[in-house]
Legacy VTK file of the C-alpha trace (Angstrom):
# vtk DataFile Version 3.0
C-alpha trace
ASCII
DATASET POLYDATA
POINTS 294 float
24.277 -38.662 16.746
21.883 -37.806 13.942
22.208 -40.138 10.957
21.148 -39.531 7.377
19.236 -41.879 5.092
19.372 -41.850 1.294
17.863 -44.443 -1.036
17.905 -43.714 -4.770
16.277 -45.759 -7.502
18.664 -47.387 -9.976
17.388 -47.554 -13.546
18.452 -50.605 -15.531
15.702 -51.282 -18.055
16.151 -54.072 -20.593
17.084 -53.025 -24.101
14.589 -53.473 -26.917
14.044 -52.129 -30.404
10.840 -50.985 -32.077
11.623 -49.068 -35.234
8.894 -47.630 -37.433
5.696 -45.690 -36.763
3.296 -47.407 -34.371
-0.403 -46.959 -33.678
-0.953 -45.002 -30.473
-1.575 -46.990 -27.296
-3.650 -45.744 -24.388
-3.133 -47.108 -20.872
-4.813 -46.985 -17.478
-2.107 -47.647 -14.895
-1.337 -47.622 -11.193
1.916 -46.501 -9.567
2.470 -48.086 -6.145
5.251 -47.000 -3.780
5.929 -49.081 -0.660
8.416 -47.867 1.965
9.440 -49.846 5.041
11.701 -48.536 7.822
12.903 -51.031 10.444
15.014 -50.417 13.525
17.485 -53.324 13.383
19.547 -51.987 16.270
19.395 -52.624 20.017
18.530 -49.046 20.990
15.457 -46.957 20.145
15.530 -44.761 17.029
14.237 -41.310 17.930
13.164 -38.340 15.838
12.901 -40.470 12.703
12.107 -38.317 9.656
11.521 -39.851 6.215
11.126 -37.639 3.135
9.296 -39.629 0.450
9.345 -38.336 -3.158
5.967 -38.686 -4.874
5.411 -39.068 -8.635
4.982 -35.696 -10.318
1.977 -34.739 -12.384
2.554 -34.339 -16.118
0.654 -32.997 -19.096
0.559 -36.481 -20.639
-1.542 -38.301 -18.039
-4.818 -37.585 -16.257
-4.827 -38.418 -12.539
-7.783 -40.580 -11.459
-7.083 -41.181 -7.761
-4.262 -40.795 -5.214
-4.069 -42.432 -1.776
-1.633 -42.837 1.141
-2.485 -45.453 3.769
-0.495 -43.506 6.394
-0.960 -39.766 6.286
2.322 -37.805 6.373
3.087 -35.345 9.142
3.433 -32.644 6.474
3.879 -32.050 2.746
6.703 -30.284 0.937
7.245 -28.963 -2.595
10.786 -28.019 -3.622
11.943 -25.339 -6.058
11.708 -27.764 -8.991
8.109 -28.683 -8.201
8.821 -32.123 -6.712
6.345 -33.210 -4.049
7.413 -34.965 -0.855
5.513 -36.545 2.025
7.291 -36.162 5.387
6.811 -38.946 7.955
7.954 -38.548 11.563
8.046 -40.888 14.559
10.050 -43.120 16.888
10.911 -46.801 16.405
11.759 -49.249 19.176
14.250 -52.093 18.467
12.684 -54.500 15.984
9.779 -52.154 15.230
8.875 -51.275 11.622
6.929 -48.561 9.861
5.429 -49.318 6.441
3.421 -46.980 4.285
2.035 -47.339 0.778
1.340 -44.642 -1.782
-0.916 -45.458 -4.747
-1.781 -43.302 -7.739
-4.023 -44.325 -10.621
-3.814 -42.412 -13.889
-4.775 -42.684 -17.535
-3.005 -41.538 -20.654
-1.731 -40.269 -22.844
-4.316 -37.492 -22.888
-2.103 -35.657 -25.391
0.464 -37.049 -27.824
2.752 -34.005 -27.477
2.859 -31.471 -24.662
3.699 -27.816 -25.047
5.883 -26.063 -22.504
3.948 -24.704 -19.552
7.148 -22.884 -18.587
8.302 -21.506 -21.932
9.886 -18.504 -20.217
12.045 -20.971 -18.241
13.364 -22.950 -21.210
16.823 -21.500 -20.592
17.263 -23.900 -17.674
17.036 -26.823 -20.106
20.152 -25.500 -21.844
22.255 -25.321 -18.700
24.876 -27.688 -17.345
24.052 -29.851 -14.333
26.158 -32.177 -12.150
25.424 -35.169 -14.399
24.974 -33.145 -17.599
28.413 -31.640 -18.256
27.355 -29.419 -21.147
30.677 -27.503 -21.208
32.983 -30.517 -20.892
35.411 -30.891 -23.849
34.043 -34.358 -24.616
30.535 -32.927 -25.015
31.449 -29.683 -26.788
33.784 -31.529 -29.150
30.986 -33.844 -30.277
28.413 -31.042 -30.363
30.466 -29.116 -32.923
29.776 -31.866 -35.432
26.052 -31.138 -35.349
26.383 -27.481 -36.391
26.019 -28.687 -39.984
22.282 -29.159 -39.251
20.640 -25.704 -39.078
17.171 -27.056 -38.266
16.675 -28.159 -34.655
14.724 -31.309 -35.551
17.411 -32.556 -37.941
20.100 -31.666 -35.388
18.258 -33.601 -32.650
17.913 -36.613 -34.913
21.641 -36.550 -35.722
22.421 -36.443 -31.995
20.051 -39.348 -31.404
21.814 -41.430 -34.071
25.264 -40.558 -32.706
24.319 -41.604 -29.171
23.025 -44.952 -30.415
26.228 -45.463 -32.396
28.486 -44.445 -29.490
26.954 -46.283 -26.517
26.332 -50.018 -26.177
23.602 -51.130 -23.775
25.267 -53.024 -20.921
23.646 -53.864 -17.582
27.129 -54.501 -16.155
28.683 -51.238 -17.324
31.027 -50.000 -14.563
29.820 -46.389 -14.861
26.089 -47.082 -15.352
23.644 -44.506 -13.987
26.532 -42.058 -13.736
27.046 -38.995 -15.984
26.809 -37.995 -19.623
30.608 -37.809 -19.982
31.067 -41.260 -18.403
28.575 -42.728 -20.872
30.183 -41.062 -23.892
33.768 -41.919 -22.938
33.157 -45.496 -21.754
30.731 -46.272 -24.564
28.597 -48.459 -22.299
25.581 -47.894 -20.083
21.892 -48.393 -19.398
18.803 -46.378 -20.294
19.628 -43.418 -18.037
23.133 -43.155 -19.512
21.741 -42.989 -23.065
19.315 -40.267 -21.961
21.991 -38.262 -20.135
24.318 -38.397 -23.139
21.572 -37.317 -25.534
20.404 -34.433 -23.326
23.944 -33.128 -22.707
24.721 -33.098 -26.449
21.360 -31.543 -27.287
21.812 -28.751 -24.750
25.351 -28.115 -26.002
23.842 -27.858 -29.503
21.296 -25.231 -28.458
18.232 -27.502 -28.094
16.384 -27.274 -24.737
16.221 -30.864 -23.489
15.591 -32.863 -20.328
15.817 -36.404 -18.993
12.470 -38.096 -18.279
11.962 -40.789 -15.629
9.158 -43.306 -15.463
8.123 -46.741 -16.688
7.793 -48.637 -19.945
5.193 -51.349 -20.637
6.248 -54.113 -22.980
3.593 -55.770 -25.135
1.138 -57.800 -22.996
3.156 -57.306 -19.821
1.199 -55.952 -16.861
4.223 -54.742 -14.852
6.153 -51.737 -16.130
9.954 -51.557 -16.223
11.772 -48.618 -14.629
13.054 -46.536 -17.493
14.573 -43.200 -18.529
14.319 -41.385 -21.864
14.479 -37.771 -23.077
12.515 -34.813 -24.437
13.638 -31.899 -26.620
11.655 -28.693 -27.051
11.335 -28.193 -30.818
8.704 -26.237 -32.728
6.717 -25.313 -29.631
6.287 -28.854 -28.280
8.288 -31.405 -26.321
9.484 -34.065 -28.766
10.003 -37.394 -26.985
12.908 -39.665 -27.902
14.195 -42.901 -26.402
17.833 -43.475 -27.420
18.167 -46.806 -25.594
15.011 -48.493 -26.798
13.062 -47.157 -29.791
13.966 -45.944 -33.239
13.588 -42.217 -33.968
10.044 -42.785 -35.295
9.145 -45.603 -32.921
7.984 -43.772 -29.765
4.608 -45.279 -28.775
3.456 -42.806 -26.118
0.901 -45.124 -24.536
3.613 -47.542 -23.422
5.448 -44.866 -21.417
4.443 -43.582 -17.979
6.114 -40.371 -16.797
6.760 -40.049 -13.061
8.939 -36.935 -13.217
11.816 -35.018 -14.786
14.263 -35.816 -12.044
15.032 -38.835 -9.890
14.945 -37.471 -6.317
15.918 -40.047 -3.681
14.136 -41.034 -0.496
15.997 -39.232 2.290
15.694 -39.014 6.043
17.336 -38.628 9.411
17.203 -40.377 12.783
18.974 -40.565 16.157
19.958 -43.836 17.875
19.416 -47.432 16.881
20.117 -48.662 13.353
17.551 -47.946 10.674
17.148 -50.106 7.539
14.945 -48.516 4.878
13.641 -50.107 1.685
11.598 -48.530 -1.106
9.988 -50.360 -4.010
8.022 -48.782 -6.842
5.773 -50.802 -9.122
3.888 -49.678 -12.211
0.883 -51.905 -12.963
-1.098 -51.759 -16.175
-4.821 -51.903 -15.434
-6.098 -51.606 -18.986
-4.597 -50.958 -22.411
-6.025 -50.449 -25.871
-4.774 -49.349 -29.255
-6.191 -46.490 -31.303
-5.363 -44.938 -34.691
-2.648 -42.274 -34.599
-4.152 -38.795 -34.231
-7.222 -39.827 -32.253
LINES 1 295
294 0 1 2 3 4 5 6 7 8 9 10 11 12 13 14 15 16 17 18 19 20 21 22 23 24 25 26 27 28 29 30 31 32 33 34 35 36 37 38 39 40 41 42 43 44 45 46 47 48 49 50 51 52 53 54 55 56 57 58 59 60 61 62 63 64 65 66 67 68 69 70 71 72 73 74 75 76 77 78 79 80 81 82 83 84 85 86 87 88 89 90 91 92 93 94 95 96 97 98 99 100 101 102 103 104 105 106 107 108 109 110 111 112 113 114 115 116 117 118 119 120 121 122 123 124 125 126 127 128 129 130 131 132 133 134 135 136 137 138 139 140 141 142 143 144 145 146 147 148 149 150 151 152 153 154 155 156 157 158 159 160 161 162 163 164 165 166 167 168 169 170 171 172 173 174 175 176 177 178 179 180 181 182 183 184 185 186 187 188 189 190 191 192 193 194 195 196 197 198 199 200 201 202 203 204 205 206 207 208 209 210 211 212 213 214 215 216 217 218 219 220 221 222 223 224 225 226 227 228 229 230 231 232 233 234 235 236 237 238 239 240 241 242 243 244 245 246 247 248 249 250 251 252 253 254 255 256 257 258 259 260 261 262 263 264 265 266 267 268 269 270 271 272 273 274 275 276 277 278 279 280 281 282 283 284 285 286 287 288 289 290 291 292 293
């Protein structure tokens, strides 16, 4: 019997607050992904196929180097532009396969990115399984923001409402769930804040998307898994972090973007019993501060 594997990353960053304008911070960083598959069963695992999601490229960071210690059998890019390395093989009982992906980048190279897909902005207004744009809870709240004709003021009002509505709680029963769950329960983690903001923004006519990546606290060398949001306003993507920073407190150099979705590690195998683990670490290599605008 062919069995399926799925391992998704759970985002539970620690809440902080950094209101006020900050000097820009530039960072050289390394993203390291380590995947280990072990056959813990008593029979061989045949036709093992692992589909590893790789961090996406973004306009904010310049890629310096990218390595994989085990070359994949093939590469795949899906309709959304996500890259995947496909690894195939067989594992005897007790045998393991480990591979490590490393990418070094530097950024931000720009403080604000324009849309490379401006003709596709309509998709950032649509509903999605976790962004219930047409749900009565979302549309009911969105009606309150019609009093703000300008998109930037409307986005800021949504930002404030999300912060007032949701309390950061690592033990929230519906954490990492959906926008409606976050808004109705009033509790969640970083991803829940981002989902709620994006759903309300889309329902209010502002193209928006959830962003996944890492955040570097002051003097810490290891980044925390994190999620925030972007809204397309005035020809650029405006970045906001409802769970962590004040409206004017987004210090771009402390954020590392890995993608605009959170695709899981998936795979299939026949026979045996496969245990798969995936860890992702963001390491700060170098960081410096510079005046805003440079």
